[in-house]
C-alpha positions in Angstrom: 75.1 40.4 169.7 77.1 38.7 172.4 80.7 39.4 173.1 81.8 35.9 172.1 80.2 36.5 168.8 82.0 39.8 168.3 85.3 38.1 169.1 84.6 35.3 166.7 83.7 37.8 163.9 86.9 39.7 164.6 89.0 36.5 164.4 87.3 35.6 161.1 88.0 39.1 159.7 91.6 38.8 160.8 91.9 35.4 159.0 90.4 37.0 155.9 93.1 39.7 156.1 95.8 37.1 156.4 94.5 35.3 153.3 94.3 38.6 151.4 97.9 39.4 152.4 99.2 36.0 151.4 97.4 36.3 148.0 99.1 39.6 147.6 102.4 38.0 148.3 101.8 35.2 145.8 100.6 37.6 143.1 103.3 40.2 143.9 100.5 42.8 144.5 101.6 45.4 147.0 98.2 47.0 147.3 96.5 43.7 148.1 99.2 42.9 150.8 98.7 46.4 152.3 94.9 45.9 152.4 95.3 42.5 154.1 97.6 44.0 156.7 95.2 46.9 157.3 92.3 44.5 157.7 94.2 42.4 160.2 95.1 45.4 162.3 91.5 46.6 162.4 90.3 43.1 163.4 92.9 43.0 166.2 91.5 46.3 167.5 87.9 45.0 167.3 88.9 41.8 169.1 90.7 43.7 171.8 87.7 46.0 172.4 85.3 43.0 172.6 87.6 41.2 175.0 87.9 44.3 177.2 84.1 44.8 177.1 83.5 41.1 178.0 86.0 41.3 180.9 84.4 44.5 182.2 80.9 42.9 182.2 82.2 39.9 184.2 83.5 42.1 187.1 
């Protein structure tokens, strides 16, 4: 899998987390909001790692 694909998947996962968080807000569900925030944080880390890896491979 290419680095661009990994970055795109991380962005999609972050979006999924944002949707889950907003659903939690709308439904007043604290657990769902927390899960959404956690998913977003994990996706940000994945995206950062993929970007670093891509940058290192271009050096």
